[in-house]
N, C-alpha and C positions, 0 to 999 in steps of 0.2 A: 146196409147190411152189415153186421161186425166182424170184419175178421178174425180169424181164431190167430193163438200163437202159443208155437210149440218148437220145441228142439229137437234136433237132428239125433235118433239115438244112437247112430253109427259113432258121434264125434262124442268129445268130452265136453258135458255138460257145468254151467258155472253153478256154484254153492246156492245161492240166493235166487228166489225168483224175481221175477222184472215184471213190473207192473205195467200194463199197458192200459188205452184209450181207446177209443173210437175214432177219436180225431187224429190220434198219431199214427194210425195205419191206415188212412186213406189212399188207396191205389193212386188216384190222379194226383195226391199230392204227398209225396214220399217225403220223409224228414231231409230238412236243411242238409244235410252231413251225407246223404244217401252214397254219394262216390264212393264212400271211404270205406261203403260196406259189401262191395263184388269185390270178388276174386281175381282181378284183372292182373296186369302188368304193375312193375316198380314204378315205372315213370306216367303213372296216371297223378295227374294234379289235383290237390286238394285246395279248396277252397280256405282262407283267413275262418278261422273258429277261435270260441273259448273253451278249453277243457276245465272239467273241476273233476277232482278226485274224491271219491265217496266211499270208503272205507277200502275195499276192493277193487272195483270199478270205478272206469275215467268214461264221464257221460260228456256232451256237449253241452254246454248253459244256451237251452234252447226249450222248446213244447217237448221237443221228442222226448221220450224216455229210454231209449234204445241207446244201452253201453255200447262203446266202441271198442275198448281193451279191457283186457281183467288180468288181476294177480292174483297169485295162489295164495295170497294172505296179504295182509292189511300192513306196508310198509311200516306205520307209524309205531305198529304194537308186536312187530319182529323184534325178537331178543335170542341174541346168539347163545346156543347149546352147547357148542363143540366148537372145534378149531376149523371147521368151515361151515358155511352156510350158505343156503341158495333159494330162489323163489322163480314160477316163470311166469312170463309175461306171454299175453294172446291176445291176435286181435280178433274183435269176434265180428261175424260176416253176417248179415241178414237178408233174407230173398223174402220177396212175394211170392205166392204159389196159391195157385186155383186149384179147389175141392173138387171131385168129381159133381157135384150138385150146384159146381158154380160158386160156391162162397171163396172168398180169400183167406190163407192162411200165413202165416209167417214162420218162416223155419230159420232157426239160427243155429251156424256153425262156429266153430274156433278155427283159427288156426296160430300152432306155436312160432313166436318167433325170436323170442331172446330168455336165456336163464338168466337172472342177475347174481351174482355171484359173489360171495365175501371171502377172500383167505389172507388169513392173517401175513405180516409183513414177512414173516422169514420164512413163508412159502412161495412169496410171489413179491414182484416189485411193485404190481399195481394189484391192491388189496380188491379195491372193487372194480368190476368187469362185466362185460354181457355177451355171455355164450351165444354165439348164433345156430339158430336152430332152424332156420328157413332158406332156400336156395336165393332168395331173391334180395339176404342179408349183404350187406357190404362185405360182413366180415367180422371178426372177433372185434369188439371193442374194450375200452377202460376209462375212467375217469381217473382225470389226474391233476391234483391241487397246482395252482400258480400261485404266486404272490407279484412278481414283476410283469409287466407295468400296471396292472391290474391285479387286485384279490379277485380268485375267482378259479377257476376250473377249464382243463383242457378234456374232449372227448377224444380220443385219437384210436387209429385202428392198430393194432396188433398182429404179431404173428410168434409162433414158436423156433427155439434154435435149440438145435438138438448138441451134443458132443461140447457142452458149454464149461468143462475143468473141473467139474465136480468129483470129488474121491469117488472111488468105486464103493459099492456098497449105498449110497447117499439116492436113495428111492423117493424120496419125499418132493423130490425137486429136478426132476431128468432133462425139463424142459425149461429154459430159461425163456421168459417171455421180453420181446423189443418192441417198440415202437415204431410202426411203419407210414405214418401219417396222420393230419389231426383233419377231423372230421367234424366238430364243432367246438365253436368258443363260450363260454360261459363267464361272464361280466359281474363283478358284483357293484349293484349299485343301490347303497346304504344296505337296507332289509330286506333288498328285493335282487333279483337275479334278473339279466339278461342276457337271449341267447342269440349267438349269430354264429352265421356259415362263414367258411374257411376264407370269403372274401370280406371279413369283416361287415357285411353288411345285418341288421339286426332282422331277426326272424321271429321272435318272440318274448315273451317277457311274464314272467312270473309273480302272482300277488296271492296275499291270504287274508281272509277278511271272514272274520266270525270263526274261525277255526278251520274256515273252507278254505284250500288249496286250490287253485287255478295256474292254468296256462294260458296265456293269451296267444294265439300263433297270429301273426298279424300280417303275413305276405300269404300266395300260393305257394303252395310246397309238393314236391314230388311224395309219394305214396313211400318209397322206400326213406326218404327222409325224413316224415312223418313218423315211422314206426321207431326212427332211431331217435329223433327228439324225445318223443313221447317216453321212450323206454328209458334214455338218459335221465330226462326228469323224476322218473317213479326212481332210478339209479340215487340221482344226488338227494333226494329225499330219507331215501333209505339209510345213506351214509351218513347222514346229518341224523338222522335219528338214534342211530346206533353209538354215535360219537356221542350226542347229546346225554344221552343216557349211562353214560360210561361201561357198555356192553360188550368193547371191544377188550378182547385178552392181551395181556402184554407178551413181551418175551419170557420171562419167568413162570407166569402161569402155564403159556404154549409147550414149555420144554417141560414142566410138570408132567403133562396131558400128555406131550409126545413120547416122554420116557416109558409112558404106560401103554405106545402104542409102537411098537418097534420098527414096523414097515413106513415110517414116519421120518425118524432119525436113525443111523446106525448108533451102534452101544458108544462108539469112540467119543461121540459128541457128549 
């Protein structure tokens, strides 16, 4: 008996249709990554899995066609058209329900986890950041480039600090953002990146084959870590895409734009 797939109409719906097959929806044999599709606590342990980014969806590299995460836009196609840009990162949750006639159906819900944000350096000391949107998140995160001892990045937790000494009337940057701890490390290995936890243990490695970007999570991780890792991976890809296309506005371009928007900079700038 073939289950039906439907979206929960009370929730946000993804922008493209996901094709389901009978073998993917067997109730006795759930998808390999099924534990990640339950709305339980952030401490749930997720087993190793290979993920791949396909347009704005992130799938496990297995026989299942269920997407695990969704971005509001394709990170490789995003262009900055203003002084600030952002896109959403959602976890997709699938449940098998039974209809009144006994036939199974799959209901898809989503949970907003982070907003990926870009702020010009003149407005923030952390241009690429993740704004937490779920109570299960560790907090706001940011991508920080590093060169010593290895080329790569740190994913750090941040918090806002008020009364930072900026002149009265400077409404564009009321809160300075400071680093309060490291969450993940990203080490460059040639053309690839290796992801490590705070104990410097390798937990994932990136790869690319025929234009298909993949993240191989090699050890069991908590759900919260999984969300942070995948969102940070998307943030790094987004950063690289914008940097490579030279789409980030320089200071002069930002100042010209800001002067036309007086709420960003005071007149005496």
